[in-house]
TORKOL-4160 file (C-alpha; in steps of 0.2 Angstrom, whole numbers, padded with zeros to 4 digits, m for minus):
477
<pt num="1" X="m0001" Y="0001" Z="m0001"/>
<pt num="2" X="0008" Y="0016" Z="m0004"/>
<pt num="3" X="0011" Y="0030" Z="0009"/>
<pt num="4" X="0001" Y="0046" Z="0013"/>
<pt num="5" X="0009" Y="0057" Z="0004"/>
<pt num="6" X="0011" Y="0078" Z="m0001"/>
<pt num="7" X="0008" Y="0075" Z="m0019"/>
<pt num="8" X="m0011" Y="0069" Z="m0016"/>
<pt num="9" X="m0015" Y="0084" Z="m0003"/>
<pt num="10" X="m0030" Y="0089" Z="m0002"/>
<pt num="11" X="m0037" Y="0107" Z="0003"/>
<pt num="12" X="m0056" Y="0104" Z="0016"/>
<pt num="13" X="m0065" Y="0121" Z="0017"/>
<pt num="14" X="m0079" Y="0114" Z="0030"/>
<pt num="15" X="m0089" Y="0126" Z="0040"/>
<pt num="16" X="m0097" Y="0121" Z="0055"/>
<pt num="17" X="m0103" Y="0125" Z="0075"/>
<pt num="18" X="m0090" Y="0133" Z="0086"/>
<pt num="19" X="m0090" Y="0124" Z="0100"/>
<pt num="20" X="m0080" Y="0112" Z="0111"/>
<pt num="21" X="m0076" Y="0096" Z="0103"/>
<pt num="22" X="m0081" Y="0101" Z="0085"/>
<pt num="23" X="m0063" Y="0101" Z="0082"/>
<pt num="24" X="m0058" Y="0082" Z="0087"/>
<pt num="25" X="m0072" Y="0073" Z="0079"/>
<pt num="26" X="m0069" Y="0081" Z="0064"/>
<pt num="27" X="m0048" Y="0078" Z="0066"/>
<pt num="28" X="m0056" Y="0059" Z="0072"/>
<pt num="29" X="m0065" Y="0057" Z="0057"/>
<pt num="30" X="m0049" Y="0061" Z="0044"/>
<pt num="31" X="m0039" Y="0048" Z="0056"/>
<pt num="32" X="m0050" Y="0036" Z="0055"/>
<pt num="33" X="m0051" Y="0035" Z="0036"/>
<pt num="34" X="m0034" Y="0034" Z="0038"/>
<pt num="35" X="m0029" Y="0052" Z="0030"/>
<pt num="36" X="m0015" Y="0063" Z="0038"/>
<pt num="37" X="m0018" Y="0081" Z="0043"/>
<pt num="38" X="m0004" Y="0092" Z="0037"/>
<pt num="39" X="m0012" Y="0109" Z="0042"/>
<pt num="40" X="m0028" Y="0115" Z="0051"/>
<pt num="41" X="m0032" Y="0135" Z="0047"/>
<pt num="42" X="m0045" Y="0148" Z="0051"/>
<pt num="43" X="m0054" Y="0155" Z="0037"/>
<pt num="44" X="m0068" Y="0166" Z="0046"/>
<pt num="45" X="m0077" Y="0165" Z="0060"/>
<pt num="46" X="m0095" Y="0172" Z="0064"/>
<pt num="47" X="m0113" Y="0169" Z="0070"/>
<pt num="48" X="m0108" Y="0155" Z="0080"/>
<pt num="49" X="m0099" Y="0145" Z="0063"/>
<pt num="50" X="m0082" Y="0142" Z="0060"/>
<pt num="51" X="m0072" Y="0137" Z="0044"/>
<pt num="52" X="m0057" Y="0131" Z="0044"/>
<pt num="53" X="m0046" Y="0124" Z="0028"/>
<pt num="54" X="m0041" Y="0106" Z="0031"/>
<pt num="55" X="m0026" Y="0101" Z="0022"/>
<pt num="56" X="m0024" Y="0082" Z="0022"/>
<pt num="57" X="m0012" Y="0069" Z="0015"/>
<pt num="58" X="m0019" Y="0056" Z="0004"/>
<pt num="59" X="m0012" Y="0040" Z="m0003"/>
<pt num="60" X="m0021" Y="0042" Z="m0021"/>
<pt num="61" X="m0036" Y="0050" Z="m0029"/>
<pt num="62" X="m0048" Y="0035" Z="m0024"/>
<pt num="63" X="m0043" Y="0038" Z="m0004"/>
<pt num="64" X="m0043" Y="0058" Z="m0005"/>
<pt num="65" X="m0062" Y="0054" Z="m0010"/>
<pt num="66" X="m0065" Y="0043" Z="0004"/>
<pt num="67" X="m0056" Y="0057" Z="0016"/>
<pt num="68" X="m0070" Y="0070" Z="0010"/>
<pt num="69" X="m0085" Y="0060" Z="0011"/>
<pt num="70" X="m0080" Y="0053" Z="0029"/>
<pt num="71" X="m0081" Y="0070" Z="0034"/>
<pt num="72" X="m0095" Y="0076" Z="0025"/>
<pt num="73" X="m0107" Y="0064" Z="0035"/>
<pt num="74" X="m0103" Y="0070" Z="0051"/>
<pt num="75" X="m0120" Y="0078" Z="0058"/>
<pt num="76" X="m0119" Y="0097" Z="0056"/>
<pt num="77" X="m0103" Y="0099" Z="0046"/>
<pt num="78" X="m0102" Y="0105" Z="0029"/>
<pt num="79" X="m0091" Y="0103" Z="0015"/>
<pt num="80" X="m0088" Y="0121" Z="0006"/>
<pt num="81" X="m0074" Y="0118" Z="m0005"/>
<pt num="82" X="m0063" Y="0105" Z="m0008"/>
<pt num="83" X="m0046" Y="0108" Z="m0021"/>
<pt num="84" X="m0031" Y="0097" Z="m0026"/>
<pt num="85" X="m0015" Y="0106" Z="m0021"/>
<pt num="86" X="m0005" Y="0099" Z="m0037"/>
<pt num="87" X="m0018" Y="0105" Z="m0048"/>
<pt num="88" X="m0018" Y="0119" Z="m0041"/>
<pt num="89" X="0000" Y="0121" Z="m0041"/>
<pt num="90" X="0000" Y="0119" Z="m0061"/>
<pt num="91" X="m0014" Y="0129" Z="m0063"/>
<pt num="92" X="m0005" Y="0141" Z="m0078"/>
<pt num="93" X="0009" Y="0130" Z="m0078"/>
<pt num="94" X="0027" Y="0131" Z="m0067"/>
<pt num="95" X="0038" Y="0144" Z="m0075"/>
<pt num="96" X="0039" Y="0159" Z="m0085"/>
<pt num="97" X="0048" Y="0169" Z="m0095"/>
<pt num="98" X="0055" Y="0187" Z="m0088"/>
<pt num="99" X="0065" Y="0202" Z="m0093"/>
<pt num="100" X="0081" Y="0206" Z="m0085"/>
<pt num="101" X="0080" Y="0225" Z="m0093"/>
<pt num="102" X="0068" Y="0239" Z="m0091"/>
<pt num="103" X="0061" Y="0245" Z="m0107"/>
<pt num="104" X="0055" Y="0263" Z="m0101"/>
<pt num="105" X="0061" Y="0274" Z="m0115"/>
<pt num="106" X="0064" Y="0279" Z="m0132"/>
<pt num="107" X="0083" Y="0277" Z="m0126"/>
<pt num="108" X="0079" Y="0258" Z="m0118"/>
<pt num="109" X="0071" Y="0253" Z="m0133"/>
<pt num="110" X="0084" Y="0256" Z="m0146"/>
<pt num="111" X="0097" Y="0247" Z="m0134"/>
<pt num="112" X="0086" Y="0231" Z="m0133"/>
<pt num="113" X="0078" Y="0232" Z="m0151"/>
<pt num="114" X="0080" Y="0244" Z="m0164"/>
<pt num="115" X="0092" Y="0252" Z="m0169"/>
<pt num="116" X="0106" Y="0248" Z="m0156"/>
<pt num="117" X="0101" Y="0227" Z="m0156"/>
<pt num="118" X="0110" Y="0226" Z="m0175"/>
<pt num="119" X="0125" Y="0232" Z="m0168"/>
<pt num="120" X="0126" Y="0216" Z="m0157"/>
<pt num="121" X="0120" Y="0206" Z="m0171"/>
<pt num="122" X="0133" Y="0211" Z="m0183"/>
<pt num="123" X="0147" Y="0205" Z="m0170"/>
<pt num="124" X="0139" Y="0188" Z="m0167"/>
<pt num="125" X="0138" Y="0187" Z="m0187"/>
<pt num="126" X="0159" Y="0189" Z="m0188"/>
<pt num="127" X="0159" Y="0180" Z="m0173"/>
<pt num="128" X="0147" Y="0166" Z="m0168"/>
<pt num="129" X="0156" Y="0162" Z="m0153"/>
<pt num="130" X="0150" Y="0178" Z="m0146"/>
<pt num="131" X="0134" Y="0172" Z="m0146"/>
<pt num="132" X="0139" Y="0162" Z="m0131"/>
<pt num="133" X="0142" Y="0180" Z="m0121"/>
<pt num="134" X="0129" Y="0191" Z="m0129"/>
<pt num="135" X="0113" Y="0181" Z="m0128"/>
<pt num="136" X="0103" Y="0169" Z="m0117"/>
<pt num="137" X="0112" Y="0155" Z="m0126"/>
<pt num="138" X="0127" Y="0157" Z="m0113"/>
<pt num="139" X="0116" Y="0149" Z="m0097"/>
<pt num="140" X="0100" Y="0141" Z="m0107"/>
<pt num="141" X="0094" Y="0125" Z="m0108"/>
<pt num="142" X="0082" Y="0115" Z="m0118"/>
<pt num="143" X="0074" Y="0101" Z="m0110"/>
<pt num="144" X="0069" Y="0088" Z="m0125"/>
<pt num="145" X="0058" Y="0074" Z="m0125"/>
<pt num="146" X="0044" Y="0064" Z="m0136"/>
<pt num="147" X="0036" Y="0058" Z="m0122"/>
<pt num="148" X="0038" Y="0041" Z="m0125"/>
<pt num="149" X="0044" Y="0034" Z="m0110"/>
<pt num="150" X="0038" Y="0046" Z="m0096"/>
<pt num="151" X="0044" Y="0042" Z="m0076"/>
<pt num="152" X="0034" Y="0026" Z="m0077"/>
<pt num="153" X="0017" Y="0030" Z="m0084"/>
<pt num="154" X="0026" Y="0026" Z="m0102"/>
<pt num="155" X="0021" Y="0033" Z="m0116"/>
<pt num="156" X="0010" Y="0048" Z="m0114"/>
<pt num="157" X="0015" Y="0056" Z="m0129"/>
<pt num="158" X="0021" Y="0078" Z="m0130"/>
<pt num="159" X="0005" Y="0085" Z="m0121"/>
<pt num="160" X="0004" Y="0077" Z="m0107"/>
<pt num="161" X="0024" Y="0076" Z="m0104"/>
<pt num="162" X="0025" Y="0092" Z="m0103"/>
<pt num="163" X="0021" Y="0095" Z="m0084"/>
<pt num="164" X="0036" Y="0087" Z="m0080"/>
<pt num="165" X="0046" Y="0096" Z="m0093"/>
<pt num="166" X="0041" Y="0111" Z="m0084"/>
<pt num="167" X="0047" Y="0103" Z="m0068"/>
<pt num="168" X="0061" Y="0099" Z="m0074"/>
<pt num="169" X="0066" Y="0117" Z="m0080"/>
<pt num="170" X="0060" Y="0122" Z="m0062"/>
<pt num="171" X="0071" Y="0111" Z="m0055"/>
<pt num="172" X="0086" Y="0120" Z="m0065"/>
<pt num="173" X="0081" Y="0136" Z="m0060"/>
<pt num="174" X="0079" Y="0134" Z="m0041"/>
<pt num="175" X="0094" Y="0122" Z="m0039"/>
<pt num="176" X="0108" Y="0127" Z="m0054"/>
<pt num="177" X="0102" Y="0143" Z="m0058"/>
<pt num="178" X="0099" Y="0138" Z="m0075"/>
<pt num="179" X="0086" Y="0143" Z="m0088"/>
<pt num="180" X="0079" Y="0128" Z="m0096"/>
<pt num="181" X="0063" Y="0129" Z="m0106"/>
<pt num="182" X="0053" Y="0113" Z="m0110"/>
<pt num="183" X="0052" Y="0107" Z="m0129"/>
<pt num="184" X="0040" Y="0093" Z="m0130"/>
<pt num="185" X="0041" Y="0088" Z="m0149"/>
<pt num="186" X="0025" Y="0080" Z="m0159"/>
<pt num="187" X="0034" Y="0065" Z="m0164"/>
<pt num="188" X="0043" Y="0050" Z="m0161"/>
<pt num="189" X="0053" Y="0047" Z="m0177"/>
<pt num="190" X="0072" Y="0045" Z="m0171"/>
<pt num="191" X="0078" Y="0055" Z="m0185"/>
<pt num="192" X="0066" Y="0070" Z="m0186"/>
<pt num="193" X="0068" Y="0072" Z="m0168"/>
<pt num="194" X="0088" Y="0073" Z="m0173"/>
<pt num="195" X="0085" Y="0086" Z="m0184"/>
<pt num="196" X="0073" Y="0096" Z="m0175"/>
<pt num="197" X="0086" Y="0097" Z="m0161"/>
<pt num="198" X="0100" Y="0103" Z="m0174"/>
<pt num="199" X="0088" Y="0115" Z="m0180"/>
<pt num="200" X="0085" Y="0123" Z="m0162"/>
<pt num="201" X="0102" Y="0119" Z="m0155"/>
<pt num="202" X="0109" Y="0139" Z="m0160"/>
<pt num="203" X="0098" Y="0144" Z="m0145"/>
<pt num="204" X="0105" Y="0134" Z="m0132"/>
<pt num="205" X="0122" Y="0130" Z="m0122"/>
<pt num="206" X="0117" Y="0113" Z="m0121"/>
<pt num="207" X="0102" Y="0099" Z="m0124"/>
<pt num="208" X="0095" Y="0089" Z="m0110"/>
<pt num="209" X="0087" Y="0074" Z="m0118"/>
<pt num="210" X="0073" Y="0068" Z="m0106"/>
<pt num="211" X="0061" Y="0053" Z="m0107"/>
<pt num="212" X="0064" Y="0046" Z="m0122"/>
<pt num="213" X="0062" Y="0026" Z="m0123"/>
<pt num="214" X="0075" Y="0014" Z="m0127"/>
<pt num="215" X="0085" Y="0010" Z="m0138"/>
<pt num="216" X="0080" Y="0024" Z="m0147"/>
<pt num="217" X="0087" Y="0037" Z="m0133"/>
<pt num="218" X="0104" Y="0029" Z="m0135"/>
<pt num="219" X="0105" Y="0031" Z="m0154"/>
<pt num="220" X="0096" Y="0048" Z="m0154"/>
<pt num="221" X="0111" Y="0057" Z="m0140"/>
<pt num="222" X="0125" Y="0049" Z="m0150"/>
<pt num="223" X="0120" Y="0056" Z="m0166"/>
<pt num="224" X="0115" Y="0074" Z="m0157"/>
<pt num="225" X="0134" Y="0072" Z="m0148"/>
<pt num="226" X="0140" Y="0070" Z="m0165"/>
<pt num="227" X="0134" Y="0082" Z="m0174"/>
<pt num="228" X="0130" Y="0097" Z="m0160"/>
<pt num="229" X="0146" Y="0109" Z="m0155"/>
<pt num="230" X="0136" Y="0111" Z="m0137"/>
<pt num="231" X="0134" Y="0097" Z="m0125"/>
<pt num="232" X="0121" Y="0084" Z="m0125"/>
<pt num="233" X="0116" Y="0075" Z="m0109"/>
<pt num="234" X="0101" Y="0060" Z="m0107"/>
<pt num="235" X="0101" Y="0061" Z="m0089"/>
<pt num="236" X="0088" Y="0047" Z="m0089"/>
<pt num="237" X="0105" Y="0038" Z="m0092"/>
<pt num="238" X="0120" Y="0047" Z="m0087"/>
<pt num="239" X="0109" Y="0057" Z="m0071"/>
<pt num="240" X="0107" Y="0040" Z="m0064"/>
<pt num="241" X="0124" Y="0034" Z="m0066"/>
<pt num="242" X="0130" Y="0048" Z="m0059"/>
<pt num="243" X="0121" Y="0047" Z="m0045"/>
<pt num="244" X="0122" Y="0029" Z="m0043"/>
<pt num="245" X="0141" Y="0026" Z="m0043"/>
<pt num="246" X="0142" Y="0042" Z="m0031"/>
<pt num="247" X="0129" Y="0031" Z="m0018"/>
<pt num="248" X="0138" Y="0016" Z="m0022"/>
<pt num="249" X="0155" Y="0023" Z="m0017"/>
<pt num="250" X="0149" Y="0029" Z="0000"/>
<pt num="251" X="0139" Y="0012" Z="0003"/>
<pt num="252" X="0153" Y="0002" Z="m0001"/>
<pt num="253" X="0164" Y="0011" Z="0013"/>
<pt num="254" X="0149" Y="0009" Z="0023"/>
<pt num="255" X="0151" Y="m0010" Z="0023"/>
<pt num="256" X="0168" Y="m0009" Z="0023"/>
<pt num="257" X="0171" Y="m0017" Z="0004"/>
<pt num="258" X="0179" Y="m0011" Z="m0013"/>
<pt num="259" X="0172" Y="m0008" Z="m0030"/>
<pt num="260" X="0186" Y="m0019" Z="m0037"/>
<pt num="261" X="0179" Y="m0035" Z="m0030"/>
<pt num="262" X="0161" Y="m0034" Z="m0028"/>
<pt num="263" X="0147" Y="m0044" Z="m0038"/>
<pt num="264" X="0133" Y="m0032" Z="m0043"/>
<pt num="265" X="0116" Y="m0040" Z="m0051"/>
<pt num="266" X="0107" Y="m0025" Z="m0059"/>
<pt num="267" X="0087" Y="m0027" Z="m0065"/>
<pt num="268" X="0084" Y="m0017" Z="m0080"/>
<pt num="269" X="0093" Y="m0017" Z="m0097"/>
<pt num="270" X="0087" Y="0000" Z="m0103"/>
<pt num="271" X="0094" Y="0016" Z="m0105"/>
<pt num="272" X="0097" Y="0016" Z="m0089"/>
<pt num="273" X="0104" Y="0000" Z="m0084"/>
<pt num="274" X="0116" Y="0000" Z="m0096"/>
<pt num="275" X="0123" Y="0018" Z="m0091"/>
<pt num="276" X="0127" Y="0010" Z="m0074"/>
<pt num="277" X="0134" Y="m0004" Z="m0082"/>
<pt num="278" X="0146" Y="0005" Z="m0093"/>
<pt num="279" X="0151" Y="0018" Z="m0075"/>
<pt num="280" X="0152" Y="0004" Z="m0064"/>
<pt num="281" X="0163" Y="m0005" Z="m0076"/>
<pt num="282" X="0174" Y="0011" Z="m0079"/>
<pt num="283" X="0176" Y="0011" Z="m0061"/>
<pt num="284" X="0182" Y="m0006" Z="m0060"/>
<pt num="285" X="0166" Y="m0015" Z="m0055"/>
<pt num="286" X="0172" Y="m0032" Z="m0066"/>
<pt num="287" X="0157" Y="m0042" Z="m0060"/>
<pt num="288" X="0141" Y="m0036" Z="m0068"/>
<pt num="289" X="0126" Y="m0044" Z="m0074"/>
<pt num="290" X="0111" Y="m0035" Z="m0078"/>
<pt num="291" X="0095" Y="m0046" Z="m0080"/>
<pt num="292" X="0078" Y="m0039" Z="m0090"/>
<pt num="293" X="0060" Y="m0050" Z="m0092"/>
<pt num="294" X="0068" Y="m0062" Z="m0101"/>
<pt num="295" X="0082" Y="m0067" Z="m0085"/>
<pt num="296" X="0101" Y="m0063" Z="m0085"/>
<pt num="297" X="0111" Y="m0056" Z="m0103"/>
<pt num="298" X="0125" Y="m0065" Z="m0109"/>
<pt num="299" X="0136" Y="m0067" Z="m0124"/>
<pt num="300" X="0126" Y="m0084" Z="m0131"/>
<pt num="301" X="0107" Y="m0078" Z="m0126"/>
<pt num="302" X="0099" Y="m0074" Z="m0143"/>
<pt num="303" X="0081" Y="m0068" Z="m0139"/>
<pt num="304" X="0073" Y="m0051" Z="m0133"/>
<pt num="305" X="0089" Y="m0042" Z="m0139"/>
<pt num="306" X="0093" Y="m0024" Z="m0146"/>
<pt num="307" X="0109" Y="m0014" Z="m0146"/>
<pt num="308" X="0110" Y="m0010" Z="m0130"/>
<pt num="309" X="0107" Y="m0026" Z="m0124"/>
<pt num="310" X="0120" Y="m0033" Z="m0138"/>
<pt num="311" X="0133" Y="m0023" Z="m0129"/>
<pt num="312" X="0128" Y="m0030" Z="m0111"/>
<pt num="313" X="0130" Y="m0047" Z="m0119"/>
<pt num="314" X="0149" Y="m0042" Z="m0124"/>
<pt num="315" X="0152" Y="m0032" Z="m0109"/>
<pt num="316" X="0146" Y="m0039" Z="m0095"/>
<pt num="317" X="0141" Y="m0057" Z="m0087"/>
<pt num="318" X="0161" Y="m0066" Z="m0092"/>
<pt num="319" X="0154" Y="m0080" Z="m0083"/>
<pt num="320" X="0137" Y="m0083" Z="m0097"/>
<pt num="321" X="0128" Y="m0084" Z="m0079"/>
<pt num="322" X="0110" Y="m0087" Z="m0085"/>
<pt num="323" X="0093" Y="m0090" Z="m0077"/>
<pt num="324" X="0081" Y="m0077" Z="m0068"/>
<pt num="325" X="0084" Y="m0061" Z="m0057"/>
<pt num="326" X="0082" Y="m0073" Z="m0043"/>
<pt num="327" X="0097" Y="m0083" Z="m0046"/>
<pt num="328" X="0106" Y="m0069" Z="m0052"/>
<pt num="329" X="0104" Y="m0063" Z="m0037"/>
<pt num="330" X="0111" Y="m0076" Z="m0026"/>
<pt num="331" X="0127" Y="m0071" Z="m0019"/>
<pt num="332" X="0127" Y="m0055" Z="m0025"/>
<pt num="333" X="0133" Y="m0038" Z="m0014"/>
<pt num="334" X="0124" Y="m0027" Z="m0025"/>
<pt num="335" X="0109" Y="m0025" Z="m0032"/>
<pt num="336" X="0102" Y="m0012" Z="m0041"/>
<pt num="337" X="0086" Y="m0011" Z="m0050"/>
<pt num="338" X="0081" Y="0001" Z="m0062"/>
<pt num="339" X="0065" Y="m0008" Z="m0069"/>
<pt num="340" X="0049" Y="m0012" Z="m0061"/>
<pt num="341" X="0039" Y="m0013" Z="m0045"/>
<pt num="342" X="0039" Y="m0029" Z="m0035"/>
<pt num="343" X="0051" Y="m0041" Z="m0044"/>
<pt num="344" X="0063" Y="m0045" Z="m0029"/>
<pt num="345" X="0058" Y="m0053" Z="m0012"/>
<pt num="346" X="0064" Y="m0052" Z="0003"/>
<pt num="347" X="0071" Y="m0070" Z="0001"/>
<pt num="348" X="0082" Y="m0064" Z="m0013"/>
<pt num="349" X="0090" Y="m0051" Z="m0004"/>
<pt num="350" X="0094" Y="m0063" Z="0012"/>
<pt num="351" X="0101" Y="m0074" Z="m0002"/>
<pt num="352" X="0114" Y="m0063" Z="m0008"/>
<pt num="353" X="0132" Y="m0060" Z="0000"/>
<pt num="354" X="0138" Y="m0054" Z="0016"/>
<pt num="355" X="0131" Y="m0036" Z="0020"/>
<pt num="356" X="0121" Y="m0035" Z="0004"/>
<pt num="357" X="0117" Y="m0017" Z="m0003"/>
<pt num="358" X="0101" Y="m0014" Z="m0011"/>
<pt num="359" X="0096" Y="0001" Z="m0023"/>
<pt num="360" X="0079" Y="m0003" Z="m0028"/>
<pt num="361" X="0074" Y="0014" Z="m0040"/>
<pt num="362" X="0059" Y="0009" Z="m0047"/>
<pt num="363" X="0049" Y="0024" Z="m0046"/>
<pt num="364" X="0035" Y="0027" Z="m0038"/>
<pt num="365" X="0034" Y="0008" Z="m0033"/>
<pt num="366" X="0053" Y="0001" Z="m0031"/>
<pt num="367" X="0058" Y="m0016" Z="m0034"/>
<pt num="368" X="0057" Y="m0022" Z="m0015"/>
<pt num="369" X="0051" Y="m0010" Z="m0003"/>
<pt num="370" X="0062" Y="m0005" Z="0010"/>
<pt num="371" X="0051" Y="m0013" Z="0023"/>
<pt num="372" X="0053" Y="m0030" Z="0016"/>
<pt num="373" X="0072" Y="m0027" Z="0013"/>
<pt num="374" X="0077" Y="m0021" Z="0029"/>
<pt num="375" X="0079" Y="m0037" Z="0039"/>
<pt num="376" X="0093" Y="m0041" Z="0027"/>
<pt num="377" X="0101" Y="m0027" Z="0017"/>
<pt num="378" X="0115" Y="m0016" Z="0025"/>
<pt num="379" X="0111" Y="m0002" Z="0015"/>
<pt num="380" X="0095" Y="0002" Z="0006"/>
<pt num="381" X="0090" Y="0014" Z="m0005"/>
<pt num="382" X="0076" Y="0021" Z="m0019"/>
<pt num="383" X="0071" Y="0034" Z="m0029"/>
<pt num="384" X="0058" Y="0040" Z="m0017"/>
<pt num="385" X="0058" Y="0055" Z="m0005"/>
<pt num="386" X="0049" Y="0047" Z="0009"/>
<pt num="387" X="0064" Y="0035" Z="0012"/>
<pt num="388" X="0084" Y="0038" Z="0018"/>
<pt num="389" X="0095" Y="0038" Z="0005"/>
<pt num="390" X="0084" Y="0044" Z="m0010"/>
<pt num="391" X="0094" Y="0040" Z="m0028"/>
<pt num="392" X="0089" Y="0056" Z="m0036"/>
<pt num="393" X="0094" Y="0063" Z="m0053"/>
<pt num="394" X="0092" Y="0081" Z="m0045"/>
<pt num="395" X="0109" Y="0077" Z="m0037"/>
<pt num="396" X="0118" Y="0078" Z="m0053"/>
<pt num="397" X="0108" Y="0087" Z="m0066"/>
<pt num="398" X="0109" Y="0105" Z="m0060"/>
<pt num="399" X="0128" Y="0106" Z="m0055"/>
<pt num="400" X="0130" Y="0095" Z="m0070"/>
<pt num="401" X="0124" Y="0107" Z="m0083"/>
<pt num="402" X="0130" Y="0121" Z="m0073"/>
<pt num="403" X="0147" Y="0117" Z="m0073"/>
<pt num="404" X="0146" Y="0115" Z="m0093"/>
<pt num="405" X="0139" Y="0129" Z="m0097"/>
<pt num="406" X="0152" Y="0137" Z="m0084"/>
<pt num="407" X="0166" Y="0132" Z="m0097"/>
<pt num="408" X="0155" Y="0133" Z="m0112"/>
<pt num="409" X="0160" Y="0114" Z="m0114"/>
<pt num="410" X="0158" Y="0105" Z="m0132"/>
<pt num="411" X="0152" Y="0089" Z="m0127"/>
<pt num="412" X="0151" Y="0078" Z="m0112"/>
<pt num="413" X="0166" Y="0067" Z="m0107"/>
<pt num="414" X="0167" Y="0052" Z="m0094"/>
<pt num="415" X="0178" Y="0058" Z="m0084"/>
<pt num="416" X="0165" Y="0073" Z="m0082"/>
<pt num="417" X="0153" Y="0062" Z="m0074"/>
<pt num="418" X="0167" Y="0052" Z="m0066"/>
<pt num="419" X="0171" Y="0069" Z="m0059"/>
<pt num="420" X="0155" Y="0073" Z="m0053"/>
<pt num="421" X="0151" Y="0055" Z="m0045"/>
<pt num="422" X="0166" Y="0057" Z="m0034"/>
<pt num="423" X="0161" Y="0074" Z="m0030"/>
<pt num="424" X="0143" Y="0070" Z="m0026"/>
<pt num="425" X="0151" Y="0058" Z="m0014"/>
<pt num="426" X="0161" Y="0070" Z="m0005"/>
<pt num="427" X="0150" Y="0079" Z="0002"/>
<pt num="428" X="0147" Y="0068" Z="0014"/>
<pt num="429" X="0162" Y="0066" Z="0024"/>
<pt num="430" X="0169" Y="0048" Z="0029"/>
<pt num="431" X="0166" Y="0051" Z="0046"/>
<pt num="432" X="0147" Y="0056" Z="0043"/>
<pt num="433" X="0143" Y="0042" Z="0033"/>
<pt num="434" X="0130" Y="0031" Z="0039"/>
<pt num="435" X="0117" Y="0016" Z="0030"/>
<pt num="436" X="0105" Y="0029" Z="0031"/>
<pt num="437" X="0116" Y="0042" Z="0025"/>
<pt num="438" X="0125" Y="0037" Z="0009"/>
<pt num="439" X="0121" Y="0053" Z="0000"/>
<pt num="440" X="0115" Y="0071" Z="0005"/>
<pt num="441" X="0098" Y="0079" Z="0004"/>
<pt num="442" X="0091" Y="0086" Z="m0014"/>
<pt num="443" X="0092" Y="0103" Z="m0003"/>
<pt num="444" X="0108" Y="0100" Z="0001"/>
<pt num="445" X="0114" Y="0119" Z="m0005"/>
<pt num="446" X="0133" Y="0110" Z="m0005"/>
<pt num="447" X="0127" Y="0100" Z="m0022"/>
<pt num="448" X="0128" Y="0110" Z="m0034"/>
<pt num="449" X="0144" Y="0120" Z="m0034"/>
<pt num="450" X="0153" Y="0106" Z="m0029"/>
<pt num="451" X="0147" Y="0097" Z="m0044"/>
<pt num="452" X="0147" Y="0110" Z="m0055"/>
<pt num="453" X="0166" Y="0115" Z="m0050"/>
<pt num="454" X="0171" Y="0095" Z="m0052"/>
<pt num="455" X="0164" Y="0096" Z="m0070"/>
<pt num="456" X="0171" Y="0113" Z="m0076"/>
<pt num="457" X="0187" Y="0106" Z="m0070"/>
<pt num="458" X="0186" Y="0090" Z="m0079"/>
<pt num="459" X="0180" Y="0098" Z="m0093"/>
<pt num="460" X="0194" Y="0109" Z="m0096"/>
<pt num="461" X="0206" Y="0096" Z="m0093"/>
<pt num="462" X="0196" Y="0085" Z="m0106"/>
<pt num="463" X="0200" Y="0097" Z="m0119"/>
<pt num="464" X="0183" Y="0101" Z="m0123"/>
<pt num="465" X="0180" Y="0118" Z="m0111"/>
<pt num="466" X="0180" Y="0133" Z="m0123"/>
<pt num="467" X="0181" Y="0144" Z="m0107"/>
<pt num="468" X="0193" Y="0145" Z="m0092"/>
<pt num="469" X="0183" Y="0144" Z="m0077"/>
<pt num="470" X="0188" Y="0149" Z="m0061"/>
<pt num="471" X="0184" Y="0139" Z="m0048"/>
<pt num="472" X="0175" Y="0152" Z="m0037"/>
<pt num="473" X="0165" Y="0154" Z="m0053"/>
<pt num="474" X="0158" Y="0137" Z="m0054"/>
<pt num="475" X="0138" Y="0137" Z="m0050"/>
<pt num="476" X="0140" Y="0156" Z="m0057"/>
<pt num="477" X="0130" Y="0159" Z="m0073"/>
C-alpha cells in the first residue's frame, strides 16, 4: 500500500458550529479514514459558526474521495469546497519568462531592439562564439522529450509530458541557476527528433534529453553528440548513473568493501541500466550481471535482444550466468534495480552476499519495499523522497549543466561523469557516513557548487572547454 503523500494532498474547507469538541470530531473522522492532517487554518468565524481549511495527505485519488466522504457524513459539518493542491500548483504552468532589463524610455528601446541590437547581431555574425556572451545561450538549456517514456507512466505523448518537463526546468533554475525551457516534440521518429534538435541548437548552450524510450534515446543522443558543438546529456541515462556511482562509493565504505571486488546484479536493461553498467565498469567493477524480463543477459543469448542489450551481452556477465533475476542475485554484494515494482522478494535479498547493498530505484514503486528488504539489507536506497537515501537525478543534473555552461563545454566526457560522482560522494565526509545517509539531501546547497566545479575542471582537463572558469565561478551563471 503506498504511503500518504503531499502529492495527493487536499484542502477541504469545512463550515461547522463553533462549539467545543467539533474540531476533535472532524480530526478523528479524518484519522479513521486513514488521512494525515498536515495543517488546519481558520478562514472565518461569525454568528456561532467557524470555517476552517484542513490540509490532508492521502494515498491516491480514491483515498482522497473516501476522506471527503467521511467528513461530509458528520452531522452539522458542511463541506464548502475541496481542492487538489497539486493541480492548483500547476494552474497556468510552473515557469515563466521574465525580462532582465527595463524598457521604459525611447533610449531603452533603441538599446534592446532596433537600431542598437543590429550592432550586436553583426558582432555575432562575425564571431559566432560571441553568442555565448551576448545572448541567453550562455545559460540556457533545452529540455527535449517526445513523451515516449515518462516517469513510469510510459508513452503518454508530448502534451501529457509537458508538466514533467516544466518541473525539470523549474529544478534547473532553483538548484543550478540555469535557465531551461521544455521542448515537447510531437513526433517519435528518431531522425525527425535529431533534425529538430539540430535546428534548435543555436538558441541553447546545452541539450538535456528526457523521457525518450530505449533504445531510441541512445541513438538520438549519440547522433546529436556527433553533430552538435554543445553538450548533449540524456539525464535518464547519465544522471542516474552518476548518482548511483556516488551512492555506491559511499555504501561500500559503510560495509567495508572495495569497488573492484564486488559482484553487482542489476534489474533493467534499458538506457539507465546500460549507462550504470558502463560507468561502474569504468570504475573497476568487473562482475556485473544485468537482467531483463527474460532473465540474465549473456553472450550466448539471442532472444529479446537489441543493440543496447548486445553491448551488455558482450561486456558484462563474463561467466555467462543464465536464469531469472532471483538466481542472478544469489551471492551478489549489490543489487541495483532500474526496472519495475515488486520484482524482488525478501528471500532474494536474504540469499545475497554478506552485508548486501540494495538500490531499488523503480519509481514510484520500487523493486522491493524498504520494509521487506530491511531485515537483510545492510544499506537500502530507493528513488523515493519518503525514505532515506533517495537516489534522485536532481543531485546531478543542475550542477552538471552548471559546470558545463560555466566553461562552455562542447560535449560530455566520461571523465566529467566520474568527476561529478566523486564530488557528489565527497559532500558527505567519511566520518559522517551511515547506512541511511550515503547521499546528501537534494536540498543540501553544497551539492550543486561541488558538482559544478568538478565538472568544469574535468571539462577543462579533457580539452572540451571553450572557456577557463575559476573555481570560485563554478555554480555562477
